[in-house]
Wavefront OBJ file of the C-alpha trace (Angstrom):
o trace
v 0.000 0.000 0.000
v 1.428 3.376 -1.030
v 0.436 6.472 0.919
v 0.339 9.885 -0.671
v 2.527 12.356 1.180
v 0.463 15.077 2.839
v 2.336 18.357 3.143
v -0.578 20.777 2.987
v -0.312 21.574 6.697
v 3.380 22.362 6.346
v 2.663 24.707 3.445
v -0.037 26.531 5.391
v 2.286 26.849 8.381
v 5.006 28.313 6.185
v 2.610 30.889 4.745
v 1.446 31.852 8.234
v 5.022 32.293 9.426
v 5.920 34.412 6.404
v 2.807 36.569 6.791
v 3.388 37.095 10.512
v 6.997 38.101 9.885
v 5.896 40.645 7.281
v 3.286 42.061 9.670
v 5.834 42.420 12.480
v 8.293 44.189 10.167
v 5.575 46.561 8.923
v 4.381 47.430 12.425
v 7.942 48.119 13.562
v 8.607 50.291 10.532
v 5.396 52.283 10.922
v 6.136 52.889 14.596
v 9.620 54.167 13.764
v 8.258 56.441 11.047
v 5.586 57.733 13.447
v 8.161 58.481 16.122
v 10.243 60.372 13.579
v 7.300 62.523 12.488
v 6.348 63.131 16.100
v 9.790 64.514 16.923
v 9.646 66.776 13.862
v 6.308 68.245 14.962
v 7.533 68.686 18.544
v 10.594 70.571 17.309
v 8.447 72.805 15.105
v 5.956 73.535 17.887
v 8.783 74.413 20.312
v 10.344 76.753 17.748
v 7.107 78.710 17.308
l 1 2 3 4 5 6 7 8 9 10 11 12 13 14 15 16 17 18 19 20 21 22 23 24 25 26 27 28 29 30 31 32 33 34 35 36 37 38 39 40 41 42 43 44 45 46 47 48
């Protein structure tokens, strides 16, 4: 009897790991960009 190899679960797990990594990178990047803009606006408001 020959069994067909099931690797669908492994493929789904890989896609989930890739997607979660991308989300974490995006959130970190957006937070850093937001902090940069915040410091710019604080500097401008203190100069006025």
